[in-house]
C-alpha positions as CSV (number, residue, x, y, z in Angstrom):
1,M,13.2,6.9,-36.3
2,T,12.6,4.6,-33.5
3,A,14.5,5.0,-30.3
4,T,14.7,1.9,-28.0
5,S,14.9,2.4,-24.4
6,A,14.9,-0.1,-21.5
7,Q,12.5,1.0,-18.9
8,G,12.3,-1.0,-15.7
9,T,9.3,-1.3,-13.5
10,D,8.8,-0.4,-9.9
11,K,7.5,-3.8,-9.0
12,G,10.4,-4.9,-6.9
13,I,10.1,-1.8,-4.8
14,G,6.4,-2.2,-4.5
15,I,6.6,-5.9,-3.5
16,A,9.5,-5.1,-1.0
17,V,7.4,-2.3,0.7
18,L,4.3,-4.3,0.8
19,C,6.1,-7.3,2.4
20,A,7.9,-4.9,4.8
21,V,4.6,-3.5,5.9
22,V,3.1,-7.0,6.5
23,A,6.3,-7.9,8.4
24,A,5.8,-4.9,10.6
25,L,2.3,-5.9,11.2
26,G,3.5,-9.4,12.2
27,A,6.0,-7.8,14.6
28,M,3.2,-5.9,16.1
29,V,1.1,-9.0,16.6
30,M,4.3,-10.6,18.2
31,F,4.4,-7.7,20.6
32,V,0.7,-7.7,21.5
33,G,0.4,-11.5,21.9
34,A,3.6,-11.8,23.9
35,P,3.1,-14.8,26.2
36,D,1.0,-16.8,23.9
37,V,1.1,-18.9,20.6
38,T,-0.1,-15.7,18.9
39,A,3.3,-14.2,19.4
40,A,4.9,-17.2,17.7
41,W,2.7,-16.7,14.6
42,G,3.5,-13.0,14.7
43,F,7.2,-13.7,14.8
44,A,6.8,-16.3,11.9
45,A,4.9,-13.8,9.8
46,A,7.5,-11.1,10.5
47,M,10.4,-13.4,9.4
48,V,8.7,-14.8,6.4
49,F,7.6,-11.4,5.0
50,G,10.8,-9.8,5.9
51,V,12.6,-12.5,3.8
52,L,10.0,-12.1,1.0
53,S,10.7,-8.3,0.9
54,V,14.3,-8.9,0.3
55,V,13.6,-11.6,-2.3
56,G,11.2,-9.3,-4.1
57,A,13.7,-6.5,-4.3
58,H,16.3,-8.7,-5.7
59,A,14.2,-10.8,-8.0
60,Y,13.0,-7.6,-9.8
61,G,16.2,-5.7,-9.7
62,A,15.1,-2.9,-7.5
């Protein structure tokens, strides 16, 4: 007898956590490079990877 079961993966959570960590690093770069263009790149990285963490969680149904 074969039992079927639907097992999901933790890929959504993994992608969300990875992107959140990179977003936090971008926020730290933004804080360290405050009056420079580096701060702008840090902010851009924080925003992009913050959005990607939400998208990753939703795309894989976490």
